[in-house]
Phi, psi and omega in degrees: 000133179277128179277130179277141177288128178298148182292146178216158172235129171253135180257111188242111176295135179231095184078183185290327187235013182241147179223130176258131172260108182271118181266125186237139173089205183263125180243083179230161183310315185281355177262354180080164181224153174298150176290137186298324180291331175291319178297315181294327176296317176298317181297324180293341180281350176261124184267145174061034175278127178245345182223131175238133176238163180243120179260115183251018183302327182254017176281123185261332178196153180201164172224188186296341178295332174296318180297321177296315179300312180296323177298321178294317178299314181297317181296316180292320177299321178297324179293326181271355177080000000 
């Protein structure tokens, strides 16, 4: 049986006002997801970010729960401007 890599997020500054969220591993319902408030706490530690992108180069598998998670991140970022 092939072991799936647990999901991870790397926060990578790209220029002065951009941040890439690199999604790594398997992002499926049964592998669990980071808590949204933990992600937002990490995002808050970067100052003057105006653009966030998602790097999926190391994403190995996903299901619709990833889309729900990303929608929450995008919605909260929109609330904070």
